[in-house]
NUVEXZA-207985 format. One record per residue: residue in three letters; y, x, z of N, C-alpha, C in turn. Coordinates in steps of 0.2 Angstrom, whole numbers, padded with zeros to 4 digits, always signed. Example, Ala and Ser with C-alpha at 12.3 -4.5 7.8 and 13.67 -1.06 7.14 Angstrom:
% NUVEXZA-207985
ALA-0028+0066+0039-0022+0062+0039-0016+0066+0039 SER-0011+0064+0035-0005+0068+0036+0000+0064+0039 
//
This chain:
% NUVEXZA-207985
MET+0397-0099+0299+0396-0092+0301+0393-0088+0295 GLY+0388-0091+0293+0383-0086+0288+0387-0083+0283 LEU+0394-0087+0280+0396-0083+0274+0400-0079+0278 PHE+0404-0078+0282+0407-0074+0288+0403-0066+0287 LYS+0397-0068+0289+0393-0064+0292+0391-0059+0286 SER+0388-0062+0280+0387-0058+0274+0393-0056+0272 SER+0401-0056+0270+0405-0053+0270+0407-0049+0272 ARG+0406-0046+0279+0408-0041+0281+0403-0038+0282 LYS+0397-0039+0281+0392-0034+0279+0392-0030+0272 LYS+0395-0033+0266+0394-0031+0260+0401-0026+0261 HIS+0408-0028+0264+0413-0022+0267+0411-0017+0268 SER+0404-0018+0273+0401-0011+0277+0401-0006+0271 ASP+0396-0009+0269+0392-0007+0264+0395-0003+0257 THR+0402-0008+0255+0405-0001+0250+0411+0004+0254 ALA+0412+0004+0259+0412+0009+0262+0411+0015+0264 GLU+0404+0014+0264+0399+0020+0267+0399+0021+0259 ALA+0397+0018+0254+0394+0022+0247+0402+0027+0244 SER+0408+0023+0245+0413+0027+0246+0413+0035+0248 GLY+0410+0035+0253+0410+0041+0256+0407+0045+0254 THR+0400+0041+0252+0397+0049+0249+0399+0052+0245 ASN+0400+0048+0239+0401+0048+0231+0407+0055+0234 ASP+0411+0054+0239+0419+0059+0239+0415+0065+0242 ARG+0408+0067+0245+0405+0069+0247+0401+0076+0242 ILE+0398+0072+0238+0394+0075+0234+0399+0078+0229 GLN+0405+0074+0225+0408+0078+0222+0413+0084+0225 ALA+0413+0085+0229+0415+0091+0234+0412+0096+0234 ALA+0406+0098+0233+0400+0099+0232+0399+0104+0224 PHE+0399+0098+0222+0398+0101+0214+0408+0105+0213 ARG+0412+0105+0215+0417+0108+0214+0418+0115+0216 ILE+0415+0114+0223+0413+0123+0229+0409+0125+0224 ASP+0402+0120+0219+0396+0127+0216+0401+0127+0211 ASP+0404+0125+0205+0408+0128+0200+0413+0131+0202 GLN+0416+0133+0206+0421+0137+0208+0416+0145+0211 SER+0410+0145+0212+0408+0149+0213+0403+0153+0208 LEU+0402+0149+0203+0399+0151+0197+0404+0155+0193 ASP+0410+0151+0192+0418+0156+0189+0418+0162+0192 SER+0418+0164+0198+0423+0171+0199+0417+0174+0200 SER+0407+0173+0198+0404+0180+0198+0400+0177+0193 SER+0396+0181+0189+0392+0181+0185+0386+0184+0188 ALA+0385+0187+0194+0380+0188+0198+0373+0181+0199 PRO+0367+0184+0200+0363+0176+0201+0364+0173+0209 PRO+0362+0168+0209+0365+0168+0216+0358+0171+0222 THR+0363+0171+0226+0357+0175+0232+0357+0171+0239 SER+0354+0173+0242+0353+0168+0248+0356+0164+0251 SER+0363+0168+0251+0369+0163+0253+0370+0156+0252 HIS+0369+0156+0244+0371+0151+0242+0363+0147+0241 ILE+0363+0142+0247+0359+0137+0250+0362+0132+0250 PHE+0360+0126+0245+0366+0122+0245+0359+0114+0249 ASP+0361+0111+0252+0359+0106+0254+0353+0101+0251 SER+0350+0100+0251+0345+0096+0249+0346+0089+0246 ALA+0351+0087+0250+0355+0082+0248+0359+0081+0245 THR+0360+0087+0241+0368+0087+0236+0366+0090+0230 THR+0359+0093+0230+0358+0096+0222+0350+0094+0219 TYR+0347+0095+0216+0341+0094+0212+0338+0100+0207 ALA+0341+0103+0208+0337+0109+0202+0334+0113+0208 PRO+0329+0115+0203+0323+0120+0209+0323+0125+0207 PRO+0320+0128+0213+0323+0137+0215+0320+0141+0210 PRO+0322+0148+0209+0320+0149+0201+0314+0153+0204 GLY+0309+0156+0201+0301+0160+0201+0296+0154+0202 PRO+0291+0156+0202+0284+0153+0203+0284+0150+0211 PRO+0281+0147+0211+0281+0144+0217+0277+0149+0225 PRO+0277+0150+0229+0274+0157+0234+0269+0154+0233 GLY+0266+0159+0232+0257+0164+0231+0254+0160+0224 ARG+0257+0157+0221+0256+0156+0213+0256+0162+0208 SER+0257+0168+0211+0260+0174+0205+0254+0175+0201 ARG+0247+0174+0205+0242+0175+0200+0242+0169+0194 TYR+0244+0165+0194+0244+0161+0189+0247+0161+0183 THR+0252+0169+0183+0259+0169+0179+0256+0169+0172 ARG+0259+0167+0167+0259+0168+0158+0259+0175+0157 PRO+0254+0177+0155+0257+0183+0149+0260+0180+0145 PRO+0265+0188+0145+0271+0187+0136+0268+0185+0134 VAL+0270+0179+0129+0268+0178+0120+0269+0182+0117 GLU+0265+0185+0112+0265+0190+0108+0269+0186+0100 PRO+0272+0190+0097+0278+0187+0091+0273+0183+0087 HIS+0268+0186+0085+0264+0181+0079+0262+0175+0083 ARG+0261+0172+0088+0258+0167+0093+0262+0162+0096 THR+0257+0159+0096+0266+0153+0101+0259+0151+0106 GLU+0266+0148+0111+0264+0146+0118+0257+0143+0117 TYR+0255+0138+0112+0252+0134+0115+0246+0135+0110 ASP+0244+0142+0106+0237+0145+0101+0233+0144+0108 PRO+0227+0144+0106+0221+0146+0110+0219+0151+0111 PRO+0216+0154+0114+0216+0161+0120+0210+0162+0110 GLU+0212+0171+0110+0208+0172+0103+0200+0173+0105 GLY+0195+0174+0100+0188+0175+0103+0183+0168+0101 PRO+0178+0168+0103+0176+0163+0105+0175+0160+0112 PRO+0172+0155+0115+0172+0153+0121+0168+0158+0126 PRO+0167+0158+0130+0163+0161+0134+0155+0161+0134 HIS+0151+0166+0133+0142+0164+0132+0141+0160+0126 GLN+0145+0161+0118+0145+0157+0113+0146+0162+0108 ASN+0144+0168+0110+0144+0173+0105+0139+0172+0100 GLU+0132+0170+0101+0128+0170+0094+0129+0164+0089 TYR+0133+0158+0091+0137+0153+0086+0142+0156+0084 ALA+0144+0164+0082+0152+0165+0080+0150+0166+0073 VAL+0154+0163+0071+0153+0161+0063+0155+0168+0057 HIS+0153+0170+0055+0151+0177+0051+0158+0177+0048 GLN+0164+0180+0046+0170+0183+0046+0167+0189+0040 GLY+0169+0188+0034+0172+0190+0027+0167+0186+0022 LEU+0165+0191+0016+0163+0188+0011+0155+0191+0013 PRO+0151+0186+0010+0142+0189+0010+0142+0195+0004 THR+0137+0198+0006+0136+0203+0002+0133+0204-0003 GLN+0130+0199-0005+0128+0196-0011+0131+0191-0014 GLN+0133+0190-0021+0134+0184-0025+0133+0184-0029 ASN+0127+0179-0033+0125+0177-0037+0129+0171-0041 GLU+0125+0168-0047+0132+0163-0052+0129+0155-0048 ASN+0123+0157-0043+0122+0152-0040+0125+0150-0032 THR+0129+0154-0030+0133+0154-0025+0141+0153-0027 PRO+0142+0150-0021+0149+0147-0025+0155+0153-0021 ARG+0161+0156-0025+0165+0160-0023+0170+0155-0015 LEU+0170+0159-0012+0173+0158-0006+0180+0160-0007 GLU+0185+0155-0007+0193+0154-0006+0194+0156+0002 GLN+0198+0161+0004+0201+0161+0009+0206+0160+0009 THR+0209+0158+0017+0215+0156+0020+0217+0159+0027 ALA+0220+0162+0028+0225+0165+0033+0226+0158+0039 GLY+0222+0158+0045+0222+0153+0050+0230+0155+0055 GLN+0231+0151+0057+0237+0155+0063+0235+0160+0067 SER+0230+0160+0070+0227+0166+0074+0226+0171+0069 GLY+0229+0172+0066+0226+0178+0059+0220+0180+0057 HIS+0216+0173+0058+0208+0176+0058+0208+0172+0049 ILE+0203+0175+0046+0200+0175+0040+0195+0169+0038 ILE+0198+0163+0037+0194+0155+0038+0191+0152+0030 PRO+0185+0156+0028+0182+0153+0020+0182+0146+0024 SER+0186+0143+0015+0185+0133+0012+0180+0133+0012 GLU+0174+0138+0010+0166+0135+0007+0159+0139+0011 LEU+0158+0136+0016+0153+0142+0016+0148+0143+0012 PRO+0144+0149+0009+0140+0150+0006+0133+0146+0008 SER+0132+0146+0001+0124+0141+0002+0118+0144+0002 SER+0113+0140+0007+0108+0144+0011+0103+0144+0007 ARG+0102+0140+0001+0095+0138-0004+0096+0147-0008 SER+0090+0148-0007+0087+0153-0012+0088+0152-0020 GLN+0091+0157-0023+0091+0158-0030+0084+0154-0034 ASP+0077+0157-0032+0074+0155-0036+0070+0147-0036 VAL+0074+0144-0029+0072+0136-0029+0074+0130-0033 GLU+0071+0128-0038+0074+0124-0043+0075+0117-0038 ASP+0083+0115-0043+0085+0109-0042+0078+0103-0042 PRO+0080+0099-0034+0077+0092-0035+0077+0087-0041 PRO+0071+0084-0043+0070+0080-0048+0076+0075-0046 PRO+0078+0072-0050+0083+0063-0049+0081+0059-0045 TYR+0083+0055-0042+0080+0049-0038+0077+0045-0043 HIS+0071+0043-0040+0070+0036-0047+0074+0028-0042 ASP+0075+0027-0050+0079+0019-0050+0074+0014-0047 TRP+0077+0013-0040+0073+0008-0041+0075+0001-0039 THR+0081+0000-0042+0083-0008-0046+0078-0010-0052 VAL+0074-0002-0056+0070-0006-0062+0065-0008-0061 VAL+0062-0015-0060+0056-0018-0059+0052-0017-0065 PRO+0044-0014-0064+0041-0011-0069+0039-0020-0072 ASP+0035-0016-0078+0032-0023-0080+0025-0025-0078 ASN+0024-0031-0074+0018-0033-0072+0012-0033-0074 ALA+0015-0035-0082+0007-0036-0085+0006-0031-0085 LEU+0009-0024-0086+0005-0019-0087+0000-0016-0082 LEU+0001-0019-0077-0004-0018-0070-0010-0022-0072 PRO-0018-0018-0067-0021-0021-0068-0022-0029-0062 PRO-0026-0033-0062-0026-0041-0057-0029-0036-0051 PRO-0027-0039-0047-0027-0038-0038-0033-0040-0038 PRO-0038-0036-0034-0045-0038-0034-0045-0044-0028 SER-0051-0048-0030-0053-0051-0028-0053-0053-0018 LEU-0053-0060-0015-0055-0058-0008-0061-0060-0009 GLY-0066-0059-0004-0072-0062-0002-0070-0067+0005 TYR-0076-0071+0002-0077-0078+0009-0083-0076+0012 ASP-0082-0079+0019-0089-0079+0020-0094-0084+0020 THR-0092-0091+0019-0098-0095+0015-0091-0098+0008 SER-0097-0101+0007-0096-0106+0000-0092-0112+0001 PRO-0086-0117-0002-0085-0121+0003-0089-0130-0002 TYR-0094-0126-0003-0099-0132-0006-0107-0132-0003 ASN-0110-0128-0006-0118-0127-0004-0121-0120+0000 ASN-0122-0120+0006-0124-0112+0009-0130-0112+0008 ALA-0136-0111+0009-0141-0109+0011-0142-0108+0020 THR-0147-0110+0022-0151-0107+0030-0150-0102+0029 PRO-0148-0100+0040-0148-0095+0040-0155-0091+0043 PHE-0159-0096+0041-0168-0095+0041-0169-0093+0035 ASP-0167-0096+0029-0170-0094+0023-0167-0086+0022 ALA-0159-0085+0026-0157-0077+0023-0159-0073+0024 ASP-0162-0073+0034-0163-0070+0037-0172-0068+0032 ARG-0175-0072+0033-0179-0074+0029-0182-0067+0022 ALA-0176-0067+0018-0176-0064+0012-0175-0057+0013 HIS-0170-0056+0017-0168-0046+0021-0175-0046+0024 ASP-0177-0049+0026-0185-0046+0030-0188-0045+0022 TRP-0190-0048+0017-0194-0047+0012-0192-0042+0009 CYS-0184-0041+0006-0181-0034+0004-0184-0028+0005 ASN-0184-0028+0012-0184-0023+0014-0192-0022+0016 SER-0195-0025+0015-0202-0023+0014-0205-0024+0009 ASN-0201-0024+0002-0203-0023-0006-0197-0020-0008 PRO-0198-0013-0009-0192-0008-0012-0193-0011-0020 LEU-0189-0008-0024-0189-0010-0030-0193-0007-0036 ILE-0196-0010-0041-0201-0005-0042-0199-0001-0049 THR-0200+0006-0048-0199+0010-0052-0196+0011-0058 PRO-0193+0011-0062-0191+0009-0072-0198+0012-0076 HIS-0202+0010-0081-0207+0012-0082-0205+0011-0091 GLN-0209+0015-0093-0209+0015-0102-0212+0010-0105 PRO-0207+0004-0109-0210-0002-0111-0216+0003-0118 THR-0218-0005-0121-0222-0002-0125-0216-0006-0133 LEU-0217-0002-0140-0214-0004-0144-0214-0013-0145 ALA-0221-0015-0143-0220-0020-0145-0215-0027-0139 GLN-0213-0022-0132-0211-0027-0128-0206-0024-0129 HIS-0202-0019-0129-0196-0021-0135-0192-0025-0138 ALA-0195-0023-0143-0195-0026-0149-0194-0033-0149 SER-0201-0037-0143-0198-0043-0143-0192-0046-0137 VAL-0190-0041-0132-0183-0043-0129-0178-0042-0135 LYS-0178-0036-0139-0173-0037-0144-0172-0043-0149 ASN-0177-0046-0150-0176-0053-0155-0177-0058-0152 GLY-0178-0059-0145-0173-0066-0139-0180-0068-0139 ASP-0186-0065-0139-0193-0068-0138-0195-0066-0131 VAL-0193-0071-0124-0191-0068-0119-0195-0074-0116 MET-0199-0076-0110-0202-0081-0106-0198-0082-0099 LEU-0197-0086-0098-0195-0088-0091-0202-0088-0084 VAL-0201-0086-0081-0208-0087-0078-0204-0093-0069 LYS-0209-0098-0069-0208-0103-0065-0209-0102-0057 PRO-0207-0101-0053-0210-0099-0046-0212-0105-0044 LYS-0214-0105-0037-0216-0111-0032-0212-0115-0028 GLU-0207-0110-0029-0199-0115-0024-0196-0119-0033 TYR-0198-0119-0036-0195-0122-0040-0198-0128-0042 HIS-0194-0136-0042-0197-0141-0043-0195-0148-0048 GLY-0198-0145-0052-0197-0148-0059-0200-0146-0068 GLU-0197-0147-0070-0201-0147-0077-0197-0139-0081 LEU-0200-0136-0085-0198-0129-0089-0202-0130-0094 ASN-0201-0128-0101-0203-0130-0107-0200-0124-0111 ARG-0201-0123-0116-0200-0117-0123-0199-0124-0127 VAL-0193-0124-0130-0189-0126-0135-0194-0124-0141 ARG-0191-0116-0143-0193-0116-0148-0192-0106-0147 ILE-0194-0101-0149-0194-0094-0148-0187-0091-0144 GLY-0184-0091-0140-0180-0090-0135-0175-0093-0131 THR-0177-0098-0132-0175-0106-0130-0179-0112-0125 TRP-0176-0109-0119-0180-0113-0114-0176-0119-0110 LYS-0179-0126-0110-0178-0131-0106-0179-0133-0100 GLY-0175-0133-0096-0176-0133-0088-0173-0140-0086 SER-0179-0144-0079-0174-0150-0077-0179-0149-0069 THR-0172-0150-0063-0175-0150-0056-0174-0159-0054 ARG-0179-0159-0050-0177-0167-0046-0172-0165-0041 ALA-0168-0172-0040-0165-0170-0034-0167-0170-0028 GLY-0162-0167-0025-0164-0163-0016-0168-0155-0018 SER-0169-0154-0024-0171-0149-0027-0169-0141-0020 SER-0173-0138-0016-0172-0132-0016-0168-0125-0019 ASP-0165-0121-0016-0164-0116-0019-0168-0113-0023 SER-0168-0109-0029-0175-0106-0033-0172-0103-0038 CYS-0176-0098-0041-0173-0093-0046-0179-0090-0052 LEU-0177-0094-0056-0183-0092-0062-0179-0084-0066 ILE-0184-0079-0067-0184-0075-0070-0189-0073-0074 SER-0186-0069-0080-0188-0067-0087-0193-0064-0085 SER-0198-0063-0090-0206-0060-0088-0205-0053-0091 MET-0198-0053-0096-0196-0044-0095-0190-0041-0092 PRO-0188-0036-0093-0184-0035-0091-0179-0036-0098 LEU-0173-0038-0097-0168-0039-0104-0166-0031-0104 TYR-0164-0027-0100-0162-0019-0101-0168-0014-0098 PHE-0172-0010-0101-0175-0007-0098-0172+0001-0097 ALA-0172+0002-0090-0167+0008-0088-0171+0015-0093 TYR-0178+0017-0092-0179+0022-0096-0178+0022-0103 SER-0178+0016-0108-0177+0018-0112-0170+0017-0118 ASP-0166+0011-0112-0160+0008-0116-0155+0013-0111 SER-0156+0017-0107-0151+0020-0102-0145+0024-0108 PRO-0141+0025-0109-0134+0029-0111-0135+0035-0109 LEU-0138+0038-0104-0140+0044-0102-0147+0046-0106 LYS-0149+0041-0108-0155+0047-0112-0155+0042-0121 THR-0150+0036-0122-0149+0035-0129-0143+0039-0131 GLN-0140+0041-0127-0133+0044-0129-0129+0038-0135 LYS-0129+0031-0131-0126+0026-0135-0124+0020-0129 SER-0120+0016-0129-0118+0009-0125-0126+0006-0125 LYS-0125+0000-0122-0132-0005-0122-0128-0010-0117 ILE-0130-0017-0121-0127-0022-0120-0133-0028-0119 ILE-0133-0032-0114-0137-0036-0112-0136-0042-0112 TYR-0137-0050-0114-0134-0057-0115-0137-0060-0117 PHE-0138-0067-0112-0140-0073-0112-0135-0079-0112 GLU-0137-0083-0112-0133-0091-0111-0134-0094-0109 VAL-0133-0101-0105-0134-0106-0103-0130-0113-0104 LYS-0133-0116-0108-0129-0124-0108-0132-0130-0102 ILE-0128-0133-0101-0128-0138-0094-0128-0144-0099 ARG-0135-0147-0094-0133-0155-0098-0132-0162-0094 SER-0134-0159-0087-0133-0163-0081-0131-0160-0074 LEU-0128-0164-0071-0126-0161-0064-0127-0168-0059 GLY-0132-0165-0055-0131-0173-0052-0134-0181-0053 ARG-0134-0185-0046-0132-0190-0048-0129-0193-0052 ASN-0122-0189-0049-0116-0192-0053-0112-0187-0055 HIS-0116-0184-0061-0112-0177-0063-0110-0172-0061 SER-0109-0170-0055-0105-0168-0048-0110-0161-0047 SER-0106-0156-0048-0108-0150-0045-0108-0149-0038 ASN-0107-0153-0033-0109-0152-0027-0117-0155-0024 GLU-0117-0159-0029-0125-0161-0028-0131-0157-0031 GLY-0130-0155-0036-0134-0149-0040-0128-0143-0044 SER-0131-0139-0048-0131-0136-0051-0132-0129-0052 VAL-0130-0122-0056-0136-0116-0059-0131-0111-0055 ALA-0136-0107-0058-0132-0100-0058-0135-0096-0062 LEU-0131-0091-0065-0133-0087-0071-0134-0079-0070 GLY-0136-0075-0069-0135-0068-0067-0141-0063-0069 TYR-0143-0057-0066-0148-0052-0068-0149-0050-0062 CYS-0158-0050-0060-0158-0043-0053-0162-0038-0055 ALA-0165-0035-0052-0169-0029-0052-0176-0034-0049 VAL-0182-0031-0049-0187-0036-0045-0191-0029-0043 PRO-0194-0031-0036-0194-0038-0034-0188-0041-0032 TYR-0190-0049-0033-0184-0053-0030-0185-0060-0026 PRO-0182-0061-0020-0185-0067-0016-0183-0075-0022 THR-0188-0076-0024-0185-0082-0027-0183-0088-0025 TRP-0184-0088-0018-0181-0093-0015-0174-0093-0013 ARG-0171-0085-0017-0162-0087-0016-0159-0085-0022 LEU-0153-0089-0023-0151-0088-0031-0149-0082-0032 PRO-0149-0078-0040-0146-0074-0038-0140-0071-0037 GLY-0139-0064-0036-0132-0063-0031-0133-0061-0025 TRP-0137-0065-0022-0137-0064-0015-0139-0059-0012 GLU-0146-0057-0015-0148-0052-0011-0149-0045-0017 ARG-0151-0040-0013-0149-0031-0015-0154-0032-0026 GLY-0149-0029-0028-0148-0027-0035-0152-0035-0038 SER-0145-0037-0037-0141-0043-0041-0136-0047-0040 LEU-0134-0048-0047-0125-0052-0047-0128-0057-0053 ALA-0122-0062-0050-0121-0069-0053-0116-0072-0053 VAL-0114-0077-0058-0108-0082-0058-0113-0089-0057 HIS-0110-0092-0050-0111-0096-0048-0108-0104-0049 GLY-0109-0109-0051-0107-0115-0055-0104-0121-0048 ASP-0106-0120-0044-0104-0124-0040-0097-0124-0036 ASP-0095-0114-0037-0086-0114-0035-0084-0110-0038 GLY-0087-0105-0045-0085-0102-0049-0085-0096-0047 ARG-0088-0096-0041-0087-0089-0040-0092-0084-0042 ARG-0090-0078-0042-0095-0070-0041-0098-0066-0036 TYR-0103-0065-0037-0107-0063-0032-0112-0057-0037 VAL-0112-0050-0030-0114-0045-0033-0117-0041-0024 ASN-0124-0042-0025-0126-0040-0019-0123-0043-0012 ASP-0121-0051-0014-0117-0052-0008-0120-0058-0004 THR-0122-0058+0002-0125-0063+0004-0120-0067+0009 TRP-0114-0068+0008-0108-0072+0011-0107-0076+0004 GLY-0100-0077+0006-0096-0083+0001-0094-0082-0006 GLY-0094-0074-0007-0094-0074-0016-0085-0073-0015 LYS-0083-0071-0021-0078-0069-0024-0075-0076-0027 ASP-0068-0076-0028-0066-0082-0034-0065-0076-0040 PHE-0069-0082-0046-0068-0080-0052-0066-0083-0060 THR-0069-0091-0058-0070-0096-0063-0068-0101-0059 SER-0066-0105-0063-0067-0112-0062-0072-0115-0061 PRO-0078-0120-0058-0085-0124-0056-0086-0125-0065 PHE-0094-0126-0065-0096-0127-0072-0095-0135-0073 GLN-0095-0139-0077-0094-0145-0079-0099-0147-0085 VAL-0101-0150-0083-0108-0153-0089-0103-0155-0095 GLY-0108-0152-0100-0107-0149-0106-0104-0143-0108 ASP-0104-0138-0103-0101-0130-0105-0108-0128-0106 THR-0106-0123-0108-0111-0117-0111-0106-0111-0109 VAL-0109-0108-0104-0108-0103-0100-0114-0095-0103 GLY-0110-0090-0103-0115-0084-0105-0111-0078-0099 LEU-0117-0074-0099-0116-0068-0094-0121-0063-0098 GLY-0117-0057-0096-0118-0051-0100-0116-0043-0094 MET-0119-0040-0098-0118-0032-0093-0117-0027-0098 SER-0112-0023-0099-0112-0016-0104-0113-0011-0099 PHE-0115-0006-0101-0120+0000-0098-0116+0006-0104 SER-0112+0009-0103-0109+0014-0105-0108+0022-0104 PHE-0107+0028-0107-0106+0033-0105-0100+0035-0099 PRO-0103+0039-0093-0099+0039-0090-0092+0046-0092 GLU-0086+0047-0089-0080+0049-0092-0083+0056-0095 SER-0089+0060-0089-0089+0065-0095-0098+0065-0097 PRO-0099+0064-0104-0104+0061-0106-0110+0069-0103 PRO-0118+0067-0098-0120+0073-0098-0127+0075-0103 GLU-0131+0081-0102-0135+0084-0107-0139+0079-0107 TYR-0142+0079-0112-0150+0073-0117-0154+0075-0111 SER-0157+0082-0108-0161+0082-0105-0161+0077-0097 VAL-0155+0075-0096-0155+0070-0089-0158+0067-0089 SER-0161+0063-0084-0168+0060-0084-0162+0051-0080 PRO-0163+0045-0083-0160+0039-0079-0163+0039-0071 GLN-0165+0041-0069-0165+0043-0061-0161+0048-0058 SER-0155+0052-0063-0151+0055-0059-0145+0051-0055 ASN-0142+0056-0053-0135+0057-0049-0130+0053-0054 VAL-0128+0055-0059-0126+0053-0063-0126+0045-0065 ALA-0116+0043-0061-0114+0035-0064-0113+0035-0069 LEU-0117+0029-0071-0114+0024-0077-0107+0020-0077 LYS-0105+0018-0082-0099+0014-0082-0104+0007-0084 VAL-0105+0004-0078-0106-0004-0078-0103-0009-0078 GLU-0100-0014-0082-0097-0019-0083-0100-0026-0085 VAL-0098-0031-0080-0102-0038-0083-0095-0043-0086 LEU-0098-0045-0091-0094-0051-0093-0095-0058-0094 PHE-0093-0062-0094-0094-0069-0094-0089-0074-0097 THR-0093-0078-0101-0090-0082-0107-0091-0090-0105 LYS-0087-0094-0109-0087-0099-0107-0087-0104-0111 ASN-0090-0110-0117-0089-0112-0123-0088-0106-0129 GLY-0091-0101-0128-0092-0096-0135-0083-0095-0135 ARG-0080-0091-0126-0075-0085-0129-0074-0082-0119 LEU-0072-0077-0123-0074-0073-0118-0068-0074-0112 GLU-0071-0077-0106-0068-0077-0100-0064-0072-0095 GLY-0068-0067-0095-0066-0063-0087-0073-0058-0087 GLY-0072-0054-0083-0077-0049-0082-0076-0044-0076 TRP-0079-0038-0073-0076-0035-0066-0081-0029-0070 ASN-0082-0023-0066-0084-0017-0064-0087-0017-0059 VAL-0092-0018-0060-0098-0017-0056-0098-0015-0048 MET-0094-0006-0052-0094-0001-0046-0087-0001-0044 GLU-0082-0003-0044-0075-0005-0041-0075-0008-0036 GLN-0075-0015-0041-0074-0022-0036-0077-0022-0030 LEU-0079-0021-0023-0084-0024-0018-0079-0020-0012 ASP-0082-0025-0007-0078-0025-0003-0084-0023+0006 ALA-0084-0025+0011-0087-0022+0015-0093-0026+0016 ASN-0093-0034+0015-0097-0037+0016-0104-0036+0011 ASP-0101-0033+0004-0107-0031+0000-0112-0027+0004 LEU-0118-0029+0000-0123-0022-0002-0122-0017-0005 GLY-0118-0017-0009-0117-0009-0012-0119-0012-0019 THR-0120-0004-0022-0122-0007-0031-0131-0004-0033 HIS-0134-0004-0029-0140-0003-0028-0144-0008-0032 GLY-0149-0005-0038-0152-0007-0042-0146-0011-0048 LEU-0141-0009-0048-0136-0015-0053-0133-0008-0056 ASP-0135-0001-0054-0130+0005-0056-0133+0008-0064 GLY-0140+0003-0067-0142+0007-0072-0148+0011-0074 ASN-0149+0012-0067-0157+0016-0064-0164+0012-0064 PHE-0162+0006-0063-0168+0003-0065-0167-0004-0069 ASP-0174-0006-0069-0175-0013-0076-0169-0019-0074 LEU-0167-0021-0077-0165-0028-0076-0167-0033-0080 TYR-0169-0040-0075-0170-0044-0078-0164-0052-0078 ALA-0166-0056-0083-0162-0060-0083-0164-0066-0079 ALA-0158-0071-0074-0159-0073-0068-0155-0081-0071 CYS-0161-0084-0067-0154-0092-0069-0157-0097-0063 GLY-0154-0097-0059-0155-0101-0053-0154-0107-0054 SER-0156-0113-0048-0154-0119-0047-0157-0123-0040 PHE-0152-0127-0039-0152-0133-0033-0152-0140-0035 GLY-0152-0145-0034-0151-0150-0032-0154-0154-0041 ARG-0151-0158-0042-0153-0163-0049-0150-0157-0054 VAL-0152-0155-0058-0149-0153-0064-0154-0151-0071 GLU-0150-0152-0076-0154-0153-0082-0150-0146-0086 PHE-0153-0142-0090-0149-0135-0092-0154-0131-0097 ASP-0152-0127-0104-0155-0123-0108-0152-0115-0106 CYS-0161-0112-0107-0159-0107-0107-0161-0104-0115 VAL-0154-0098-0117-0154-0096-0124-0156-0090-0123 PHE-0161-0086-0129-0161-0077-0128-0160-0075-0134 THR-0160-0079-0138-0157-0078-0146-0151-0078-0147 ARG-0148-0071-0151-0143-0071-0153-0141-0075-0158 ARG-0146-0078-0161-0143-0084-0168-0141-0090-0163 ASP-0142-0091-0160-0140-0097-0155-0137-0097-0151 TRP-0132-0091-0149-0128-0090-0144-0121-0094-0148 LEU-0116-0097-0142-0110-0098-0146-0105-0091-0147 TRP-0107-0086-0141-0102-0080-0143-0106-0074-0143 LEU-0107-0071-0150-0108-0064-0152-0104-0058-0148 PRO-0110-0052-0143-0106-0045-0142-0108-0042-0148 SER-0101-0038-0148-0102-0033-0153-0105-0028-0153 
//
């Protein structure tokens, strides 16, 4: 049953398709005869059944005549854009034609005609003025400069020393004392005083905080020793090594160098700087003698326990050298020289003209380093008051714990000689 039913259906479909093809061929024959008989366009009587043709009727769709395309100009194509700028864009239109003025710095325009007939410049004129110079060439950043020609980076300050620190009570007491005792105004020394200092005939004054022995071995050489557990103390010279009134370059029109050395013979019970050490420096007076030099106003020093330098610094100092060892001979000097523009002869030492003040440090007869007092300061420092060359400066030798040392002020006994 299934096979028979399928065959009959196939036969019926074949017959129906054959009849449809016959009708379409007949319609095409009628259409060909009509076209051959007359060349006139078809009229409304030539209406074909939608089942017999697929050609659209001529003309635009009804009600669409407003979209009729305008006739195409001879020099244009159907797909060219309309002439002129877009609506409301006239302010951005490109200026046509050559610029009114041209010079040697203005590039010439090569013009070409586009499809629309407009002149299109191949290169726009430069907007740069002829008076503007060409920019400098770029720096070759791939070239690495020689770091040896650069100055060393500034040392960073510390809040505390890694070895020995004074108590807050002593520090506060010293601050109050300095506020109550301002620095002494420089005075003119006698000829005998000035000659004694020049020859190294300088004495050291022992304060009450110093617990030990202090003896003069010969002119300009002092031998000191302290007991174990001694507190901080500062020996100060009896006369200044730098007289601001007589030695200032503002007065003499020449530079001035002061210098002295300290030889370390013993440090602590176990020869350790942690159990005792010295500090050599300079200070303006008066100075609190229970404080090491460099900790209070008007003073600077290099400390032997941590090797750091202190400039009016009540904190932890700055890295400078290695800690002192037994047998070392260390020296400290200060140089006062002219500023960049020397002042007049009549300028007094108390004027606001800044001197160039530098510190030099030696160890065992060799110059090891130095710094500029006016430049290398940070927020923790108390400034340069008292160290700018406008006040008298005294030699200062501080100590704590058990130490033995020699202070030398005579030139003939120094391991290093200033020039």
